[in-house]
C-alpha positions in Angstrom: 139.3 148.1 89.4 141.0 150.0 92.1 144.6 148.9 92.8 145.5 147.0 96.0 146.2 149.9 98.4 149.0 150.1 100.9 147.5 149.6 104.4 147.5 152.7 106.6 145.9 154.1 109.6 143.0 156.5 109.0 143.3 160.2 109.7 140.2 162.4 109.6 140.6 165.9 108.1 137.4 167.5 109.2 134.6 165.4 107.6 137.0 163.7 105.2 138.7 160.4 106.3 142.0 159.6 104.5 143.8 156.3 104.5 143.8 153.0 102.8 140.1 152.3 103.6 138.9 155.4 102.0 138.8 157.0 98.5 141.9 159.0 97.6 141.0 162.7 98.3 141.8 165.3 95.7 143.2 168.5 97.1 144.1 172.0 95.8 145.5 175.2 97.2 144.1 178.7 97.0 146.5 181.1 95.2 144.8 184.5 95.7 146.9 187.0 97.7 146.5 186.2 101.4 145.3 189.7 102.2 142.5 189.5 99.7 139.9 187.6 101.8 137.0 187.9 99.3 139.2 186.5 96.5 140.2 183.6 98.6 136.6 182.9 99.5 135.4 183.1 95.9 138.1 180.7 94.8 137.3 178.3 97.6 133.7 178.2 96.5 134.7 177.5 92.9 137.0 174.7 94.0 134.3 173.2 96.2 131.9 173.2 93.3 134.5 171.5 91.2 134.8 168.6 93.6 137.8 169.5 95.6 137.6 167.5 98.8 140.3 169.3 100.9 141.4 172.9 100.6 144.7 174.4 101.6 145.5 178.0 102.2 148.8 179.8 102.9 148.7 181.8 106.1 152.0 183.9 106.0 151.1 186.5 108.6 149.1 186.7 111.9 146.5 188.9 110.4 145.9 186.4 107.6 144.4 183.9 110.1 141.1 185.7 109.4 141.1 183.6 106.2 140.3 180.5 108.2 136.9 181.7 109.5 135.9 183.4 106.3 136.6 180.3 104.2 135.0 177.8 106.6 131.9 180.0 106.7 131.6 179.9 102.9 132.3 176.3 102.1 131.8 172.9 103.7 135.2 171.6 102.7 137.9 170.8 105.3 140.6 173.5 105.4 144.4 173.0 105.9 146.5 175.9 107.1 149.9 176.0 105.4 152.5 177.3 107.9 156.1 178.3 107.4 158.5 179.6 110.0 156.2 181.1 112.6 154.7 178.5 114.8 152.5 181.1 116.6 150.5 181.4 113.3 149.8 177.7 113.5 148.5 178.1 117.1 146.2 181.0 116.0 144.9 178.9 113.1 144.1 176.1 115.5 142.1 178.5 117.7 140.3 179.8 114.6 139.0 176.2 113.8 141.2 175.0 111.0 140.9 171.3 110.2 144.6 170.4 109.6 147.9 172.1 110.1 150.7 171.6 107.5 154.2 172.4 108.8 157.6 172.1 107.1 160.3 170.5 109.4 163.0 172.4 107.5 161.8 175.8 108.8 159.4 175.6 111.7 162.3 176.0 114.3 163.3 174.4 117.5 161.5 171.4 119.1 159.7 173.5 121.7 157.8 175.2 118.9 156.9 171.9 117.3 155.7 170.8 120.8 153.5 173.8 121.2 151.8 173.1 117.8 151.5 169.4 118.6 149.9 169.9 121.9 147.4 172.5 120.6 146.4 170.2 117.7 146.2 167.2 120.0 143.8 168.9 122.3 141.4 169.5 119.5 141.9 166.3 117.4 143.5 168.3 114.6 145.9 166.3 112.4 149.2 167.5 111.3 150.7 167.1 107.8 154.5 166.9 107.8 155.4 168.5 104.5 159.0 167.8 103.5 160.2 169.7 100.5 163.4 169.1 98.6 164.0 172.9 98.4 163.9 173.5 102.1 165.5 170.5 103.6 167.3 170.8 107.0 170.9 171.9 106.7 172.2 169.0 108.7 170.6 166.6 106.2 171.9 168.5 103.2 175.4 168.2 104.7 174.9 164.5 105.4 173.6 163.5 102.0 175.1 166.3 99.8 171.8 167.1 98.2 168.0 166.5 98.7 168.1 162.8 97.9 165.1 160.4 98.4 166.8 159.1 101.5 167.3 162.6 102.9 163.6 163.4 102.4 162.6 160.2 104.2 164.9 160.8 107.1 163.5 164.3 107.5 159.9 163.1 107.5 160.5 160.2 109.9 162.5 162.3 112.3 159.7 164.8 112.4 157.1 162.1 112.8 159.1 160.6 115.8 159.2 164.1 117.3 155.4 164.5 117.0 154.9 161.0 118.4 157.0 162.0 121.5 154.4 164.6 122.1 151.6 162.0 121.8 150.5 163.1 118.3 149.7 160.2 115.9 147.2 161.9 113.6 149.9 162.5 111.1 149.9 162.7 107.3 153.2 162.9 105.4 154.2 164.3 102.1 157.7 164.2 100.4 158.0 166.5 97.5 160.7 167.1 95.0 160.6 168.6 91.5 162.7 165.7 90.3 160.2 163.0 89.6 162.5 159.9 90.0 163.6 161.3 93.4 160.0 162.0 94.3 158.8 158.5 93.5 161.7 156.8 95.2 161.2 158.8 98.4 157.6 157.7 98.7 158.4 154.1 97.9 161.0 154.0 100.7 158.7 155.8 103.2 155.7 153.6 102.3 157.6 150.6 103.7 158.7 152.4 106.9 155.5 153.8 108.4 151.7 153.3 108.3 150.8 157.0 108.1 148.6 158.1 105.2 150.7 159.7 102.4 149.8 162.9 100.5 151.1 162.7 97.0 152.5 165.5 94.8 155.4 166.8 92.7 156.5 170.2 93.7 157.5 173.0 91.4 156.2 170.9 88.5 155.7 173.9 86.2 153.0 175.3 84.0 150.2 173.2 82.6 151.9 171.2 79.8 155.1 170.1 81.6 153.5 170.2 85.0 150.7 167.8 84.0 153.3 165.3 82.6 155.4 165.4 85.7 152.4 165.0 88.0 150.9 162.2 86.0 154.2 160.3 86.0 155.0 160.9 89.7 151.5 160.6 91.2 150.3 158.1 88.7 153.1 155.6 89.1 152.7 155.7 92.9 148.9 155.1 92.7 149.5 152.2 90.3 151.7 150.6 93.0 149.0 151.2 95.7 150.7 154.1 97.4 148.8 157.3 98.1 145.8 158.4 100.2 145.4 162.1 99.1 146.9 164.1 96.4 147.5 167.6 94.9 148.4 168.1 91.3 150.7 171.2 91.6 150.4 173.4 88.5 151.3 177.0 88.0 148.1 178.9 87.4 144.4 178.3 88.0 143.9 175.7 90.8 140.6 174.5 89.2 142.8 172.8 86.6 144.6 171.0 89.5 141.3 169.5 90.6 140.4 168.4 87.1 143.8 166.9 86.6 143.7 165.1 89.9 140.5 163.2 89.0 141.9 162.4 85.6 145.0 160.9 87.1 143.0 158.9 89.6 140.7 157.5 86.9 143.7 156.7 84.6 145.3 154.8 87.6 142.1 152.7 87.9 140.5 154.4 90.9 136.7 154.9 90.8 135.8 158.5 89.9 132.2 159.7 89.7 130.9 161.0 86.4 131.3 160.2 82.7 134.6 159.4 81.0 135.0 160.4 77.4 137.5 158.4 75.3 138.3 159.2 71.7 140.6 157.8 69.0 143.8 159.6 67.9 142.3 160.0 64.3 143.9 158.9 61.1 143.2 159.0 57.3 140.1 157.0 57.8 138.5 159.6 60.1 135.0 160.6 58.8 133.8 163.0 61.6 135.4 165.9 63.6 136.4 163.7 66.5 138.3 166.4 68.4 135.5 168.9 68.2 132.8 166.4 69.2 134.8 164.9 72.1 135.8 168.3 73.4 132.2 169.6 73.3 130.9 166.4 74.8 133.2 166.8 77.8 131.9 170.4 78.3 128.3 169.4 78.1 128.7 166.5 80.5 130.9 168.4 83.0 128.3 168.3 85.7 126.8 164.9 84.9 126.8 162.3 87.6 126.3 159.3 85.3 129.1 156.8 85.5 129.4 156.1 81.8 132.3 155.5 79.5 131.6 157.3 76.2 133.6 156.8 73.0 134.0 159.1 70.1 135.6 157.2 67.2 136.6 158.5 63.8 135.4 155.6 61.6 133.3 152.4 61.6 136.2 150.3 60.2 137.9 150.1 63.6 135.9 152.4 65.8 133.1 150.1 67.0 135.5 147.3 67.9 138.1 149.5 69.5 135.3 151.3 71.5 133.5 148.1 72.6 134.5 148.6 76.2 132.5 151.9 76.2 128.9 152.0 77.5 128.0 154.0 74.5 129.8 155.5 71.5 129.7 157.2 68.2 131.7 156.1 65.1 132.0 158.1 61.9 130.8 156.9 58.5 130.5 158.3 55.0 128.0 161.2 55.5 126.6 159.6 58.7 127.7 158.1 62.0 126.8 155.0 64.0 125.7 154.9 67.6 126.8 151.8 69.4 126.6 150.3 72.9 129.2 147.8 74.2 130.4 147.3 70.6 127.0 146.6 69.1 125.5 149.0 66.6 122.1 150.4 67.7 121.3 152.9 64.9 122.7 155.2 62.2 122.4 159.0 62.6 122.7 161.9 60.3 123.1 165.7 60.9 124.0 166.7 64.4 126.0 163.7 65.6 126.8 165.3 69.0 123.1 165.9 69.8 122.2 162.4 68.8 124.8 161.0 71.1 123.7 163.3 74.0 120.0 162.3 73.4 120.9 158.6 73.7 123.0 159.3 76.9 120.0 161.1 78.4 118.0 157.8 78.2 120.7 155.8 80.1 
């Protein structure tokens, strides 16, 4: 069952509403060079097909604004323009039809520039994400706190939110990102009690797949378990497709409903009678595009397997020279030969 969510206002990013009344939206960010339009478009299509609900693209130069139109023509997924330093690029992206603007309060510049972006977004109903990053905190806050503490991140975000509010902008999403997981989590916990804006979760500079996945799972997962978070990005160095997969895995592990099958498997031991890792891995590949909301178990032995897998809708447990198919902890038949195919055939009937 989904956790009790923190109550927030709803902010619409294109066709995707985010906030406590809506499913947590998984995001990712394109990482092809900005000048390579075709590569960005190709990657956007792949991410959309993988279930990414919101896309973000970096727009470092004025000429890169062309990415907005090219991507939006290729996919029906809301697009966020990531802007640093040059507020005029944000204005150009608004004109190009982007669905959300992400600005960093540590580097966007004087208030008049923020006002220009706020007014342009306000006229078109385009939300703004305040993206506070521990690595680019305002100098005055670093001087005040000595380092990018959780309190410093929160103060930066709330100060920027108040500034946007003074320009009559309230379609705001906030993110607070640190590469230090305890700081990251604490910052979101403080902010959650001090505003009702939707929060975008993430851990910045999390690293490559192995370490990055652990940091994101701890940071994002712990917040989701406490009801905090309305949209997320699992930041990983490398292929952004893995970010989308990991995002849904973290959501599911935190108890949020995720469409499609879930494969569970035992850790294996000396009683294991079938190649659990091989079967479970191949099963995940074969069911990658399935829409069936099933929990499927692959267990190494019938001694403990059927009982331990009884919460699964269907499962396979190894035996001596055979395997047992079971549903909800009850044996339905014994199979020989191709255990994986036998399991897949049974799934097909469900």
